[in-house]
N, C-alpha and C positions, 0 to 999 in steps of 0.2 A: 245459246249462241254468244260467242265472245265478240268483242269489238277491238279493232286495231286503229290507233291514230298515229299517223306520221306527223309529228307536231313541229311548229316553227320551220316548216319546210322552205327550202331555198327555191321557191317557185313564184315568180312575179313578172309582170310586164315591166319594161324599162320605166322607172319613175320619172315624173315630169322634170325634176331638177337635173336629170342626166340626158334628156332627149336631144339637147343641142350640142352635146360633146361630139367632136369629130369622129371618134371611134364608133360611136353609136350610129351617127348619120351614115357613115361609110358602110357599116354592116347592114343597116336597114335598106340602103340603096341596092346592095347586092341581092337581097331577098325580095326586092320589089315591094317593100312595105314601108309604112310610116314608122318612125322610131317608137311611137307609143303602142305599136301593134306587135312588137317582138319581145321575146323573153330576155330578161336580164341574164347575161352569161359572161362570167369573167374570162372565159377563153377569148372572147371578142372585145369585152368592155372593161378590161383590167384597168386601163388608164383612167377611164371615167369613174370607176368605183373607188379609187383611192380616197380614203378618209370618210366615206359615207357611214352613216349610222349602221351598226351591226354588220360591218364589212365582211367579217369572216363567216357569217352565217348566210350570206347572200350570193347570188350569181352561180349556183351549181345545180341547175335543173337536171343535169345528167345523173347526178347522184339520186335525186328524187325518182327519176325514171327507173334506175336499178331497183330501188326499194319497191316501187309499184309493181314491177314485173315479178319480183320475188313473192309478193303478197297475193297476186291475182292469177298465178299460173300453177297453183297447188290445189289438191283435193279439198282442203279446208274451205277455201273460198268458192271453188267450183261446185261444191255440194251444199252451198248456202249455209255453212256453219260459222261464218264470220262476216261481220259488217266492217267495211273499210272506209276510212276517211283520211284525207290529206288536209291538215290545217297549215296555212302558210304563215310566213314571217310577218305578213301584213294583215293578219286576222281575216282571212277568207277561208272557207271550208269547201273542199270538193268532196261530194258524196258519190260513191260508186254504186251502180245498180247491180242486179244479179248477173253473175257470170259475164262481166264485161271483159272483152279482149283488147287490151291496150297494145298499140303497135310496138313490136320489138325493135324496129328501126328508130333510132333517136330522131332522125330528121322528120319522120312521119309523126312521132309522138309530139315533137315540138309544134308541128302544124295543128294537131288536134287540141293541144292545150291553149295555144294562141287563139284558136277559134272559140274555145270554151270561155276564155276570159272576155271575149267580145260579145258572144251570144248568150252566155250564162247557162245554157243547157244544150246537151247533145242527145238527140233521140233517134230511135230506129224502130220502125213498125209500131209506132205509138207508145213505145216504152222508153223511159228516161235511162240513158246509159251513164251520163255524167252530168252533174249539176254543181254550180259554184254560187256561193252566196256570202255576204258579209256576216261573219259569226266569230265570236271569240272562242278560245279554248274552253273557258268556263261555261259558256252558253252551249257548246257542243256536248260537254259532259252532262249538263242538265237535260239535254235532249236524249242522250243515251241512257242515263240513269243507271250506271253499272253498280254492281254489288261491291266491287273492289277495283282500285286503280293501281296498276303496276307499271313502274317505269324503269328504264335502264340508263345508267350513268356510271362513270368511273368513280363518282362520289358516293355511290350506293353501297349497300351491304354485300359482301362477297358471297356468291352462291354459284350454282351451276344451272345450265339450261334445263337439265333433267329434273333437278329438284324443284325449280320454279314451276315447270310444266305440271308436275304432279300435284301442285297446290293451287292451281288456277281454277276457280269456279266457272261454270259454263256461262255466266253472265258478267264476267269480268271485262275490264278494258285494259289493253296493253298500250303503253305509250312509248314511242321510240322517236328520237330526234331525226328530223329530215334535213339536217345541215351538216356542213363539212367539219367544222371545228367549234369547240366551246362547250358550254353546258346549257341546260334548260334555263330560261329566264326565271326570276324569282316567282313571278305569277304562275308559271307552269309548275314549277317544282313544288310549290306549297299545296297544289291540288293532288299530287301523287301520294298515295297512302303508303306504298311500299316501294322503295327505290333500291334496285339491285345493281351490283357490278359483276360482270361475268368474265373478268380477266384482268391481268396486270397492265394491259395496254388498251388504248382506245381503238375500237373497231368501227369501221364505217357502218352507217345505219343499215344498209342492205344485207350485210353479213349477220347482224343481230336479228333482223327480220327473218331471214332464211333459217337460221339455226333455232330460234325460239319457236317459230311456227311448226317446224319439223318435229321438235320434241313434243309440242302440244298435240300435234296430229297423232303421234304414237300412242298418246293416252286415250284417244277416243276411237281410233280406227284399227288399232292392233291389239 
């Protein structure tokens, strides 16, 4: 069984230093929530986010949603052939249970994730569907203990999805960025054993998730 980590993902609640900004307060009021209970989203909080640390990697929960849908609506995940984790920009890790159906509506997804951040765990029929905890990328790798760690970046060695898929052992870990722009931080990149580039341009994470997992599925199901 392989593992997929969506790392440094742009998924977080509004940080304390921004909760008093007018754009955050206005948006939270429309939602009927406190500023500290809503996801940081640059569609609404662009003015508040100007100049914050890692600005270009934050405030895009919609892109994380796309990648989660690509990873959890395919046979590889539904047949329990892949473990899936979302590691956030603030070193929290969301673990996905077996065959979890994430809402396709972004509005509903937003509500589920905000609830998860507050309650730490979402269950159904005594089974854990989603769980979030404080955990670094390195600690997550220690937990998974993969035989090989593969990452994707424009800084990597040029290859193709097909070739990479053919060389992935069944207990490997695939690492894909869950952010809009930029590269893996140094602490992440140094943990990746083989870094690949799959094109001359930068693709959004959900595109890489979809294409890589499809090619890997072909090696085990076809």
